[in-house]
Backbone as XML, in Angstrom:
<?xml version="1.0"?>
<chain id="A" units="angstrom">
  <residue number="1" name="MET">
    <atom name="N" x="85.045" y="74.764" z="127.511"/>
    <atom name="CA" x="86.917" y="73.956" z="127.060"/>
    <atom name="C" x="85.995" y="73.685" z="125.649"/>
  </residue>
  <residue number="2" name="ALA">
    <atom name="N" x="87.430" y="74.084" z="125.358"/>
    <atom name="CA" x="88.252" y="73.785" z="123.966"/>
    <atom name="C" x="89.115" y="72.722" z="123.301"/>
  </residue>
  <residue number="3" name="VAL">
    <atom name="N" x="89.017" y="72.119" z="122.987"/>
    <atom name="CA" x="89.851" y="70.873" z="122.200"/>
    <atom name="C" x="90.744" y="71.372" z="120.884"/>
  </residue>
  <residue number="4" name="ILE">
    <atom name="N" x="92.778" y="71.026" z="120.576"/>
    <atom name="CA" x="92.654" y="71.384" z="119.568"/>
    <atom name="C" x="93.810" y="70.507" z="119.745"/>
  </residue>
  <residue number="5" name="PHE">
    <atom name="N" x="93.711" y="69.574" z="118.475"/>
    <atom name="CA" x="93.417" y="68.549" z="117.509"/>
    <atom name="C" x="94.848" y="68.911" z="115.681"/>
  </residue>
  <residue number="6" name="SER">
    <atom name="N" x="94.179" y="69.733" z="115.747"/>
    <atom name="CA" x="94.882" y="69.578" z="114.344"/>
    <atom name="C" x="95.520" y="71.178" z="114.463"/>
  </residue>
  <residue number="7" name="ARG">
    <atom name="N" x="96.302" y="72.084" z="113.267"/>
    <atom name="CA" x="96.497" y="72.597" z="112.513"/>
    <atom name="C" x="95.434" y="74.237" z="112.272"/>
  </residue>
  <residue number="8" name="ASP">
    <atom name="N" x="94.536" y="73.328" z="111.628"/>
    <atom name="CA" x="93.372" y="74.849" z="112.701"/>
    <atom name="C" x="92.695" y="75.380" z="112.884"/>
  </residue>
  <residue number="9" name="ASP">
    <atom name="N" x="92.588" y="73.870" z="113.975"/>
    <atom name="CA" x="91.896" y="74.145" z="115.274"/>
    <atom name="C" x="92.583" y="75.291" z="116.006"/>
  </residue>
  <residue number="10" name="LEU">
    <atom name="N" x="94.209" y="75.224" z="115.575"/>
    <atom name="CA" x="95.111" y="76.674" z="116.462"/>
    <atom name="C" x="95.057" y="77.030" z="115.345"/>
  </residue>
  <residue number="11" name="ILE">
    <atom name="N" x="94.108" y="77.173" z="114.623"/>
    <atom name="CA" x="95.275" y="80.025" z="113.241"/>
    <atom name="C" x="92.961" y="78.823" z="114.550"/>
  </residue>
  <residue number="12" name="ARG">
    <atom name="N" x="91.875" y="78.369" z="114.405"/>
    <atom name="CA" x="90.860" y="78.668" z="114.836"/>
    <atom name="C" x="90.067" y="79.133" z="116.030"/>
  </residue>
  <residue number="13" name="ALA">
    <atom name="N" x="91.644" y="78.386" z="117.183"/>
    <atom name="CA" x="91.383" y="78.399" z="118.382"/>
    <atom name="C" x="91.614" y="80.084" z="119.149"/>
  </residue>
  <residue number="14" name="GLY">
    <atom name="N" x="92.170" y="80.498" z="117.854"/>
    <atom name="CA" x="93.333" y="82.053" z="118.407"/>
    <atom name="C" x="91.484" y="83.340" z="118.319"/>
  </residue>
  <residue number="15" name="ARG">
    <atom name="N" x="90.541" y="83.244" z="117.091"/>
    <atom name="CA" x="89.624" y="83.645" z="116.852"/>
    <atom name="C" x="88.668" y="83.623" z="117.734"/>
  </residue>
  <residue number="16" name="LEU">
    <atom name="N" x="88.260" y="82.827" z="118.735"/>
    <atom name="CA" x="86.756" y="82.853" z="118.733"/>
    <atom name="C" x="86.296" y="83.563" z="119.893"/>
  </residue>
  <residue number="17" name="ARG">
    <atom name="N" x="85.354" y="84.234" z="119.868"/>
    <atom name="CA" x="84.828" y="84.874" z="120.713"/>
    <atom name="C" x="83.289" y="84.504" z="121.352"/>
  </residue>
  <residue number="18" name="PRO">
    <atom name="N" x="82.748" y="84.614" z="121.828"/>
    <atom name="CA" x="83.695" y="85.008" z="122.941"/>
    <atom name="C" x="84.493" y="83.202" z="123.638"/>
  </residue>
  <residue number="19" name="SER">
    <atom name="N" x="86.068" y="83.682" z="123.591"/>
    <atom name="CA" x="87.426" y="82.327" z="124.513"/>
    <atom name="C" x="86.528" y="81.650" z="124.876"/>
  </residue>
  <residue number="20" name="PRO">
    <atom name="N" x="86.780" y="80.330" z="125.331"/>
    <atom name="CA" x="86.329" y="78.962" z="126.171"/>
    <atom name="C" x="87.609" y="79.690" z="127.504"/>
  </residue>
  <residue number="21" name="ASP">
    <atom name="N" x="87.381" y="79.167" z="129.126"/>
    <atom name="CA" x="87.719" y="80.011" z="130.101"/>
    <atom name="C" x="88.950" y="78.909" z="129.338"/>
  </residue>
  <residue number="22" name="PHE">
    <atom name="N" x="88.797" y="77.735" z="129.049"/>
    <atom name="CA" x="90.388" y="76.567" z="128.066"/>
    <atom name="C" x="90.956" y="76.267" z="126.874"/>
  </residue>
  <residue number="23" name="PHE">
    <atom name="N" x="91.913" y="75.475" z="127.086"/>
    <atom name="CA" x="92.243" y="74.365" z="126.337"/>
    <atom name="C" x="92.619" y="73.832" z="125.924"/>
  </residue>
  <residue number="24" name="GLU">
    <atom name="N" x="92.613" y="72.510" z="125.411"/>
    <atom name="CA" x="92.990" y="71.796" z="125.251"/>
    <atom name="C" x="94.150" y="71.596" z="124.480"/>
  </residue>
  <residue number="25" name="LEU">
    <atom name="N" x="95.068" y="70.688" z="124.695"/>
    <atom name="CA" x="96.570" y="71.169" z="123.361"/>
    <atom name="C" x="96.997" y="69.310" z="123.044"/>
  </residue>
  <residue number="26" name="ARG">
    <atom name="N" x="96.267" y="69.038" z="122.223"/>
    <atom name="CA" x="95.982" y="67.404" z="122.672"/>
    <atom name="C" x="97.491" y="67.005" z="121.484"/>
  </residue>
  <residue number="27" name="LEU">
    <atom name="N" x="98.422" y="67.164" z="122.169"/>
    <atom name="CA" x="100.042" y="66.543" z="121.727"/>
    <atom name="C" x="100.111" y="65.152" z="120.842"/>
  </residue>
  <residue number="28" name="ASP">
    <atom name="N" x="98.984" y="64.149" z="121.380"/>
    <atom name="CA" x="99.183" y="63.026" z="120.703"/>
    <atom name="C" x="98.896" y="62.999" z="119.027"/>
  </residue>
  <residue number="29" name="ALA">
    <atom name="N" x="97.351" y="64.055" z="118.892"/>
    <atom name="CA" x="97.368" y="64.687" z="117.904"/>
    <atom name="C" x="97.835" y="65.566" z="117.511"/>
  </residue>
  <residue number="30" name="LEU">
    <atom name="N" x="98.611" y="66.092" z="117.561"/>
    <atom name="CA" x="99.192" y="67.175" z="116.586"/>
    <atom name="C" x="101.209" y="66.319" z="115.986"/>
  </residue>
  <residue number="31" name="GLU">
    <atom name="N" x="101.697" y="65.097" z="117.286"/>
    <atom name="CA" x="102.803" y="65.483" z="117.028"/>
    <atom name="C" x="102.676" y="65.796" z="115.520"/>
  </residue>
  <residue number="32" name="PRO">
    <atom name="N" x="102.141" y="65.104" z="114.223"/>
    <atom name="CA" x="102.921" y="65.304" z="113.019"/>
    <atom name="C" x="103.667" y="66.782" z="112.203"/>
  </residue>
  <residue number="33" name="VAL">
    <atom name="N" x="102.811" y="67.220" z="113.128"/>
    <atom name="CA" x="102.749" y="68.643" z="112.581"/>
    <atom name="C" x="103.830" y="69.322" z="113.364"/>
  </residue>
  <residue number="34" name="ILE">
    <atom name="N" x="103.837" y="68.832" z="114.700"/>
    <atom name="CA" x="105.007" y="69.961" z="116.479"/>
    <atom name="C" x="105.634" y="71.030" z="115.728"/>
  </residue>
  <residue number="35" name="ASP">
    <atom name="N" x="106.458" y="70.115" z="114.847"/>
    <atom name="CA" x="107.921" y="71.530" z="114.617"/>
    <atom name="C" x="106.677" y="72.692" z="113.559"/>
  </residue>
  <residue number="36" name="GLU">
    <atom name="N" x="105.635" y="71.912" z="113.146"/>
    <atom name="CA" x="105.643" y="73.322" z="111.577"/>
    <atom name="C" x="105.190" y="74.328" z="112.440"/>
  </residue>
  <residue number="37" name="ILE">
    <atom name="N" x="103.848" y="74.432" z="114.141"/>
    <atom name="CA" x="103.181" y="75.025" z="114.631"/>
    <atom name="C" x="103.729" y="75.298" z="116.100"/>
  </residue>
  <residue number="38" name="GLU">
    <atom name="N" x="104.690" y="74.884" z="116.971"/>
    <atom name="CA" x="105.274" y="74.618" z="117.386"/>
    <atom name="C" x="104.977" y="76.615" z="117.762"/>
  </residue>
  <residue number="39" name="PRO">
    <atom name="N" x="105.405" y="77.304" z="116.748"/>
    <atom name="CA" x="106.034" y="79.172" z="117.318"/>
    <atom name="C" x="104.716" y="79.209" z="117.752"/>
  </residue>
  <residue number="40" name="SER">
    <atom name="N" x="103.262" y="78.802" z="116.527"/>
    <atom name="CA" x="102.019" y="79.336" z="117.093"/>
    <atom name="C" x="101.269" y="78.936" z="118.643"/>
  </residue>
  <residue number="41" name="ILE">
    <atom name="N" x="101.961" y="77.853" z="119.089"/>
    <atom name="CA" x="101.904" y="77.261" z="119.975"/>
    <atom name="C" x="101.993" y="78.139" z="120.872"/>
  </residue>
  <residue number="42" name="ARG">
    <atom name="N" x="103.356" y="78.410" z="120.851"/>
    <atom name="CA" x="104.323" y="80.263" z="121.788"/>
    <atom name="C" x="103.180" y="80.646" z="121.997"/>
  </residue>
  <residue number="43" name="SER">
    <atom name="N" x="102.810" y="81.067" z="121.561"/>
    <atom name="CA" x="102.366" y="82.660" z="120.576"/>
    <atom name="C" x="101.247" y="82.958" z="121.694"/>
  </residue>
  <residue number="44" name="LEU">
    <atom name="N" x="100.593" y="81.439" z="121.519"/>
    <atom name="CA" x="98.505" y="81.289" z="122.254"/>
    <atom name="C" x="99.225" y="82.896" z="123.266"/>
  </residue>
  <residue number="45" name="ASN">
    <atom name="N" x="98.259" y="83.294" z="124.027"/>
    <atom name="CA" x="98.033" y="83.927" z="124.258"/>
    <atom name="C" x="96.434" y="83.412" z="125.765"/>
  </residue>
  <residue number="46" name="LEU">
    <atom name="N" x="96.333" y="82.450" z="125.645"/>
    <atom name="CA" x="94.904" y="81.477" z="126.293"/>
    <atom name="C" x="95.636" y="80.709" z="127.454"/>
  </residue>
  <residue number="47" name="PRO">
    <atom name="N" x="95.126" y="80.167" z="127.826"/>
    <atom name="CA" x="94.798" y="79.766" z="129.304"/>
    <atom name="C" x="94.677" y="77.839" z="128.807"/>
  </residue>
  <residue number="48" name="LEU">
    <atom name="N" x="95.933" y="76.282" z="129.092"/>
    <atom name="CA" x="95.612" y="75.235" z="127.859"/>
    <atom name="C" x="96.113" y="74.243" z="129.002"/>
  </residue>
  <residue number="49" name="ILE">
    <atom name="N" x="95.879" y="72.997" z="128.440"/>
    <atom name="CA" x="95.307" y="72.117" z="129.545"/>
    <atom name="C" x="96.386" y="71.582" z="128.188"/>
  </residue>
  <residue number="50" name="VAL">
    <atom name="N" x="97.623" y="71.051" z="128.220"/>
    <atom name="CA" x="98.380" y="69.536" z="127.547"/>
    <atom name="C" x="98.530" y="68.534" z="127.614"/>
  </residue>
  <residue number="51" name="THR">
    <atom name="N" x="98.010" y="68.336" z="126.917"/>
    <atom name="CA" x="97.685" y="66.538" z="126.611"/>
    <atom name="C" x="98.570" y="65.177" z="125.739"/>
  </residue>
  <residue number="52" name="ALA">
    <atom name="N" x="98.712" y="64.329" z="126.310"/>
    <atom name="CA" x="99.796" y="64.057" z="125.023"/>
    <atom name="C" x="98.502" y="62.447" z="125.676"/>
  </residue>
  <residue number="53" name="ARG">
    <atom name="N" x="97.945" y="61.210" z="125.101"/>
    <atom name="CA" x="96.757" y="61.329" z="126.025"/>
    <atom name="C" x="97.154" y="59.448" z="124.830"/>
  </residue>
  <residue number="54" name="HIS">
    <atom name="N" x="97.708" y="58.504" z="125.772"/>
    <atom name="CA" x="97.952" y="57.537" z="125.724"/>
    <atom name="C" x="97.198" y="56.320" z="124.500"/>
  </residue>
  <residue number="55" name="PRO">
    <atom name="N" x="97.006" y="55.836" z="123.882"/>
    <atom name="CA" x="96.442" y="54.993" z="123.016"/>
    <atom name="C" x="94.564" y="54.898" z="123.835"/>
  </residue>
  <residue number="56" name="ARG">
    <atom name="N" x="95.176" y="53.637" z="124.638"/>
    <atom name="CA" x="93.635" y="53.129" z="125.254"/>
    <atom name="C" x="93.106" y="55.084" z="125.907"/>
  </residue>
  <residue number="57" name="GLU">
    <atom name="N" x="93.776" y="55.637" z="125.758"/>
    <atom name="CA" x="93.158" y="56.927" z="126.291"/>
    <atom name="C" x="92.119" y="57.104" z="125.546"/>
  </residue>
  <residue number="58" name="GLY">
    <atom name="N" x="92.355" y="57.196" z="123.676"/>
    <atom name="CA" x="91.495" y="58.050" z="122.980"/>
    <atom name="C" x="93.047" y="58.394" z="122.059"/>
  </residue>
  <residue number="59" name="GLY">
    <atom name="N" x="94.167" y="58.175" z="122.695"/>
    <atom name="CA" x="94.814" y="59.230" z="122.265"/>
    <atom name="C" x="94.995" y="58.471" z="120.783"/>
  </residue>
  <residue number="60" name="LEU">
    <atom name="N" x="96.588" y="59.493" z="119.757"/>
    <atom name="CA" x="96.388" y="59.395" z="118.525"/>
    <atom name="C" x="97.730" y="58.739" z="118.035"/>
  </residue>
  <residue number="61" name="ASN">
    <atom name="N" x="98.218" y="58.921" z="116.646"/>
    <atom name="CA" x="99.287" y="58.631" z="115.905"/>
    <atom name="C" x="100.189" y="57.321" z="117.365"/>
  </residue>
  <residue number="62" name="SER">
    <atom name="N" x="99.144" y="56.152" z="118.265"/>
    <atom name="CA" x="100.376" y="55.185" z="118.290"/>
    <atom name="C" x="101.899" y="56.092" z="119.369"/>
  </residue>
  <residue number="63" name="LEU">
    <atom name="N" x="101.329" y="56.719" z="119.574"/>
    <atom name="CA" x="102.499" y="57.295" z="120.599"/>
    <atom name="C" x="103.528" y="56.103" z="121.909"/>
  </residue>
  <residue number="64" name="SER">
    <atom name="N" x="104.390" y="56.221" z="121.743"/>
    <atom name="CA" x="104.431" y="55.480" z="123.003"/>
    <atom name="C" x="104.966" y="56.571" z="123.898"/>
  </residue>
  <residue number="65" name="ALA">
    <atom name="N" x="105.212" y="55.647" z="125.851"/>
    <atom name="CA" x="105.431" y="57.035" z="126.086"/>
    <atom name="C" x="106.700" y="57.345" z="126.309"/>
  </residue>
  <residue number="66" name="SER">
    <atom name="N" x="107.467" y="57.281" z="125.830"/>
    <atom name="CA" x="108.853" y="57.787" z="126.032"/>
    <atom name="C" x="108.359" y="58.909" z="124.795"/>
  </residue>
  <residue number="67" name="ARG">
    <atom name="N" x="108.038" y="58.893" z="124.112"/>
    <atom name="CA" x="107.185" y="60.516" z="122.939"/>
    <atom name="C" x="106.554" y="60.684" z="123.486"/>
  </residue>
  <residue number="68" name="ARG">
    <atom name="N" x="105.534" y="60.759" z="123.955"/>
    <atom name="CA" x="104.350" y="61.245" z="125.119"/>
    <atom name="C" x="105.161" y="61.702" z="125.657"/>
  </residue>
  <residue number="69" name="ALA">
    <atom name="N" x="106.189" y="61.805" z="126.688"/>
    <atom name="CA" x="106.891" y="62.239" z="127.603"/>
    <atom name="C" x="107.799" y="63.236" z="126.313"/>
  </residue>
  <residue number="70" name="ALA">
    <atom name="N" x="108.431" y="63.264" z="126.540"/>
    <atom name="CA" x="109.111" y="64.112" z="125.426"/>
    <atom name="C" x="108.126" y="64.845" z="124.739"/>
  </residue>
  <residue number="71" name="LEU">
    <atom name="N" x="107.730" y="64.785" z="123.711"/>
    <atom name="CA" x="106.175" y="66.576" z="124.352"/>
    <atom name="C" x="105.578" y="67.374" z="124.248"/>
  </residue>
  <residue number="72" name="LEU">
    <atom name="N" x="105.922" y="66.366" z="125.461"/>
    <atom name="CA" x="105.219" y="67.134" z="126.804"/>
    <atom name="C" x="106.064" y="68.366" z="127.016"/>
  </residue>
  <residue number="73" name="ARG">
    <atom name="N" x="107.463" y="67.712" z="127.205"/>
    <atom name="CA" x="108.252" y="68.468" z="128.417"/>
    <atom name="C" x="109.019" y="69.316" z="127.384"/>
  </residue>
  <residue number="74" name="ARG">
    <atom name="N" x="109.047" y="69.188" z="126.038"/>
    <atom name="CA" x="109.752" y="70.108" z="125.254"/>
    <atom name="C" x="108.883" y="71.281" z="125.223"/>
  </residue>
  <residue number="75" name="THR">
    <atom name="N" x="106.968" y="71.054" z="124.567"/>
    <atom name="CA" x="106.040" y="72.055" z="124.846"/>
    <atom name="C" x="105.666" y="72.515" z="126.367"/>
  </residue>
  <residue number="76" name="LEU">
    <atom name="N" x="106.237" y="72.279" z="127.971"/>
    <atom name="CA" x="106.635" y="72.975" z="128.787"/>
    <atom name="C" x="107.302" y="74.436" z="128.555"/>
  </residue>
  <residue number="77" name="HIS">
    <atom name="N" x="109.019" y="73.856" z="128.600"/>
    <atom name="CA" x="109.763" y="74.416" z="127.766"/>
    <atom name="C" x="110.230" y="75.574" z="127.522"/>
  </residue>
  <residue number="78" name="ALA">
    <atom name="N" x="109.067" y="74.647" z="125.765"/>
    <atom name="CA" x="109.001" y="76.042" z="125.203"/>
    <atom name="C" x="107.514" y="76.560" z="126.163"/>
  </residue>
  <residue number="79" name="SER">
    <atom name="N" x="106.932" y="77.380" z="126.602"/>
    <atom name="CA" x="106.306" y="78.324" z="127.465"/>
    <atom name="C" x="106.793" y="78.586" z="128.978"/>
  </residue>
  <residue number="80" name="ARG">
    <atom name="N" x="108.173" y="78.647" z="129.674"/>
    <atom name="CA" x="108.705" y="78.733" z="129.735"/>
    <atom name="C" x="109.334" y="79.869" z="129.398"/>
  </residue>
  <residue number="81" name="ARG">
    <atom name="N" x="110.152" y="80.065" z="128.338"/>
    <atom name="CA" x="110.448" y="81.229" z="127.460"/>
    <atom name="C" x="108.962" y="82.109" z="127.021"/>
  </residue>
  <residue number="82" name="MET">
    <atom name="N" x="108.430" y="81.677" z="127.796"/>
    <atom name="CA" x="107.080" y="83.442" z="127.475"/>
    <atom name="C" x="106.533" y="84.302" z="127.825"/>
  </residue>
</chain>
């Protein structure tokens, strides 16, 4: 498993050889740049576990429950269009 925390991680993820079995896409860390990277996320042809962690679980950016849920819904909706 590899974790995608940043825009740079997202770029590196597509280049890893051999690819890990899956990636964890940390939406709580990516929230500040989600609009910019959403097309890149959609273009990934990699198995993903999508998370938006609560601050008590190490989540970044102190996101509220409603904001974390919105990020998850948005990402799930985008993945259905693939």
